[in-house]
N, C-alpha and C positions, 0 to 999 in steps of 0.2 A: 366084915365090919371091923375096922382097925380101932384099937383103943386110943393110941397116941401116935402122933406123927410130928417129927421135928422138921421144920422148913428152914433151909439155908439158902439164901439168895445172894447174888452179886459178890461172890468170893473174890473175884478178880485177882487170882493168883497170889494171894497173901497168905503164906503158909502159917506164920505164928498166930494170926487171928483165927484161922481154921482149926489149928491144933488146940487153941484155948477153948473153943466151942465144943469140939469133940470130946474134951475132957470133962464136960459137964455131966453130972450123974443122970440127968433126964435124957440126955442123948443116948446113953447106954441102955436105957430101959424102953426107949421108943420102939414101936414096931418097925418103923421105917424112917429113913432120912430122905426127904425130898429136896432136890436141888433145883431151884427155879431159874437157872440160867446165869450167864455171864460168869462162868467158872474160871476161865483161863486167862483172860486179857489182863495181865499184870506182871509183877516182877519174878514170880516163881511158878510159872505155868506147869512145868514138868513135875515138880515136887507135889503140887496140889493134885494133879491128875493121878499120879501114882499112888498117893495116899488114899484118895477116895476110891480108886479102883480096887485097892486092897481090902476094902470093907465089904466087897462082894454084893450079894443080893439085897442087903439091908438098904443100899442106896438106890434111889429112883431118880433118874436123870432127866432133865428137860433142857433143851437148848435155849440160849439167849441170843440176842442180836450180835453181841461181841464174839461169842463162840462161832456163830455162822460166818462172821466177817473174817475171823482168823482162818477158818477153813477155806473160804473163797479166795483169800489172799494167797494162801499156799498153792491153791489150784490155778492161780493166774488171773483171777477176776474177782474183785477189781484190783488195780495196780497199787492203789493207795487206800489207807484207812485214816479217818480223821483223828482218832486217838493216837498220840505220839508213841505210846509204849506198845501198841498193838502189833505193828509190823515186826518189832523185835521179838515179842512174845510168840508170834506165829512161826518165826524161824527156829525157835527152840524146840518145837514139837516134833516127836517121832511119828513115823507112819502109823503106828498103832494108835497114837493119840488122835491123829486125823481121822482114822477109821471110826474111832469111838465118837468123836464129835459129829461125824457125818451120819451116824446111826440114831442120833437123839431125836425124840419127838418134840414138836413145838408146844404140845399141851397133853395132859392126860387127866383122868378123873379117878378118885378113890372114895370109898365110903368110910367115913370117920364117925365114930360114936359121938353123939350129941350134935353133929353138924350135918349129917346126911351125906349126900353126894357132893363132893368137893372137886371143883375144877382147878387144876394148877397150871399156870402159864408164866411166861416171863413178863411181858408188858400188858397185852390184852389177849383175850382168847383168839382173836382173829389176826393179830399182827405182833411181831416181836419188837417193834420200835415205837408203837403208838404210846402216847403219854396220857395217863389219867392221874389225877392228884386228889388229895383228900378234899379239896374244895372245888373239884370239877362239877359243873352244873349237871343236873339230873338228865337233861336230854342228851348230853355227851355220853353218859353211862348207858342210856337206852341204845344209843348208836353202837357203841363198842360191844354191847352184850347181845346185839341182834343175832338171832339164829341159835342162841343157847337153848338147850332143852329145859323145859319148865321144871324138871326135877332137880336141876342144879341150883341149890340154894346158897352155896358158898363159893366164892371165887378167891383164889390166892394168886397174887401177882407181885413182881418185883420191879426192876428196871430203874426206878427213880431214887433208890437209896435212902428213902425216908419212911420209917414205919408209921402205919396207921391202921385203924379199924373203923369202918363206917357201914351204915345200912344204905342200900340203893334199891328202891322199889322192892323192899322185902328180902333182897339178897344181902348176905353179909360179905363184905369185901375186906380182905386182909393183905397188907403189905408188910412183910417181916423186916424191911430195911436191908442194909448191906453188911455182910461179914467184913469185907476188906477195904471198902471205900465209903465210909459213912459220911453223910452230910448232916451237919447240925450239932452233933455231939459225938464224942469219942466212944470207942468200944465196938465190939462185934455184935451186930444186931440180928436176931433170928426170932422164930416163933414156934410155939408148942401148941398143937391142936389136939383136942379131944379131952374131956367132953365139951370144954369151952375153948377160949382162945387166950393165950398168954404171949404178950410181946416181951421178949427177953433181951437183956444186954449182958454180954460177958466182957468184963474188964480184964485187961492183961497189961503187962509191963511194956509201955510204948517205947521207952528208950532201948530196952533189950531187943524188942522187935525190930527197931530201926537198925541196930547193930547187926542183927541176924540177916536182915535184908541186904545190908551193905557187904557182908561177908559172902553171902550165898548167891546173890544175883549179879549178873554181869551187865545189866542194863546201864548204859552210860550215865543216865541222870538219876540213879537210884537214891542218892542222898536227898535230893530235892523232892523226888516223888514220895519217898517215905515220910518226910517231914510234913508235906502237904496233906496226904491222905490219912496217915495214921493219926494225925492230930486234928482231923476234921476241920481244916482251915476254911473250907467252903461251908458257910452257915446254911441252915434251912431257908432263911430268907433269900440268900444268894441263889440257892437251887430252885426254889419256887419261882423266883423272878426269871430264871433262865428257861425253866420248863413251861411256865404258864402259857406263853404264846403258842405252844405246840399242842395244847389240848383243845384247840378250836374256839376258845372263849372270845377271841378277837373277831370271829365271824358270827357270833351269836347275835340275835336280834336285839 
């Protein structure tokens, strides 16, 4: 039974945001740091992977759809990725990075004090691209949680880059938000579990981060990328509008 677990999701290769979070005192005292996927697809994939790998067994890794897509791209299938920065990021990775990404599980469970058995995944327990939102209807949650063991009373997921906590048929669902590509408000968003749930935001110098990205990343569109994502130009309303049709609500009775 773990006392405290820090959850970092959707880092997307943004080193200054990750460094700011790792400097938080609660990160240093947590039993483990769980990464719920989409670690690499961004402007500094190599630096982020090397930093996290250097933390050793304290870090527990889970693959996200973007991590899988980068690996598939480098292995020759598919030939394209929708995210413009992803093909560039894939080409930066060394073979040991690819081996690491290929070894990652899609989900795992840990026992956390106060929360019981917690399932960690990227999007949903059964799929790394499915969309569920804070306002998804209850029968959608029933669908994506089908097959879960009854002793799993807490589910942690990322993917949509917007933090929330809600109850679903007695299960607690937690989305920590995104470290590197937040929607709705600036800062690096993460969560601290045990014995309760804390949604945390780490603020850092956005201008300095943009300068760092410009100096250290060779991505051709880095200035525009940094301005858009570091400053959370996509609002939560924008993101919910884009994601909502994908949670099946348009097919509901």
